[in-house]
C-alpha positions, 0 to 999 in steps of 0.5 A, a space after each residue: 500499499 504505502 509503495 503504491 501511495 509513493 508511485 501515484 503520487 509520483 506519477 502526478 507529480 510527473 516523477 519517475 519512480 525507479 526499483 533497486 532493480 532498474 537502478 542495477 540494469 541502469 548501471 549494467 548489474 545483474 541480480 547475480 552480481 554483488 549483494 546489495 545491502 541497505 543500511 537502516 541507518 541513515 547519513 545526514 548533510 552538514 554544512 555541505 557535507 555528507 556525513 556518515 555513520 561509521 560503525 554500521 558501515 564497517 560492521 556491514 563491511 566485515 571491518 574494525 573501529 576504535 572508538 573511544 567517547 571518553 576521550 573521542 579517539 577514533 582510530 582505524 587501519 584498512 590494509 596498508 591505510 592508518 587512520 588516527 581522528 578525534 571528535 570533532 577536529 578537523 585534521 585527521 592523521 593518514 599514515 602519519 600525514 595530516 589532512 583537514 577536511 571542513 567538517 570533522 567526525 562528531 556524534 550526529 543522534 548518537 551516531 559517530 558520523 565521519 565525513 564522506 570525503 574521509 572515506 573515500 581517502 581512506 577505504 578501498 572502494 569505490 563510491 558513487 552517490 544519487 540524487 533525490 529527483 527535484 519537484 523544480 531544478 533549484 535544488 537537487 540533493 543527495 537521495 543516497 551513497 552506494 560503498 561498492 567494494 570486491 564482496 557487496 554493495 552498501 547503500 545508505 540513505 541520506 537524510 538532507 535536512 537534518 541540519 534545518 529540523 535538528 533545531 526541533 530536534 528533543 524540543 516539547 511542541 503542539 501539534 495540529 493534528 487535524 491539519 495531518 489527520 490523514 497522514 498521522 500515524 503510529 511508527 510502525 506505518 498504522 493509521 491513529 486517531 490517538 494523538 489530540 487537536 494540539 496534544 504536546 508532543 516531544 519532536 524525535 527527528 525530521 527526515 527528508 522523504 527519500 522519493 522526491 524533494 519538500 517533503 518530510 517525514 516527522 518523528 514525535 513521541 506522545 504520552 511514550 508512545 512514538 508517532 510520524 506523520 508521514 509525507 509532510 510538505 516543508 511549507 506545512 511544517 511550521 503550520 503543524 508544528 507550533 513551538 508555541 503554546 498555545 494554552 498560554 497564548 490564548 484565553 479561551 473557556 475550557 468549553 472552547 480549548 475542548 470542541 478544539 482538541 476534538 476538532 470541532 466546529 461551533 457557531 459563535 467560535 472565533 476565527 482564531 478558535 477555527 483556525 487551531 480547531 479546523 484551518 484557516 477561517 477562510 476555508 469555513 463559509 458561513 459558519 453563523 448559518 452551519 454551512 462548512 466547505 473543506 480541504 479535499 484531502 480531509 474530512 470536515 470537522 464535526 459541526 456543533 451549533 
């Protein structure tokens, strides 16, 4: 079902959907050639540089990594190449020679990540980069990096919106769930109605959509459970996610807050109440006469007279 939705979305936007098999054929590969592994951990873009999770990558390639989080020491040996580095230090020693990288090795979301340039300089493997198909040609972010050795190919998908949204990670926010009710699911993708409108939640991570640019997946915790908003347009992010407590911003009677939390509309509600409960006031026509219209992808609110 997920793949069907992605394909339909791509068709609407005029985007070609390419399967892994088709990508392999385009590169002249067949199923009998090297096995291809996709890492669960994603890399990120930081200060314009691609950073890769080195721990799971080395584990998949059968390489040994020495890392002391307390002292920040990083080390590994590949063939005749010996590498020593430190967390948050741009200077890296490769066989005793110093080399500077724009972004140093660092911990990102609890994972040790190294710059792609450092990996290509020290790893005896072919590295190729694939780009996400953009809606427009102004931006062309990296979709994934593929490391090819003599034994296998490892694909690391890239969260290219990490730097934009990292300020929200771990923050308490209030979510306008009515705006995204059709996209709101449990962690495994099961649709849910457990999160009421204006729920106080904590953002866990924000990842770029793997299909096209301009869309993100938002993960958050609510009542000790993880949920996500699938394929939220970046232009709608701040409309759905509020860092300001609405209950302190507006002095509404408790009866109206109850209506808002349940996305209910009643005659006599102010424009701001209508906006918080449902959407922009101009989406509601003649609310005093109980006439309501709604957006194409979500159900109409409950109207109370």
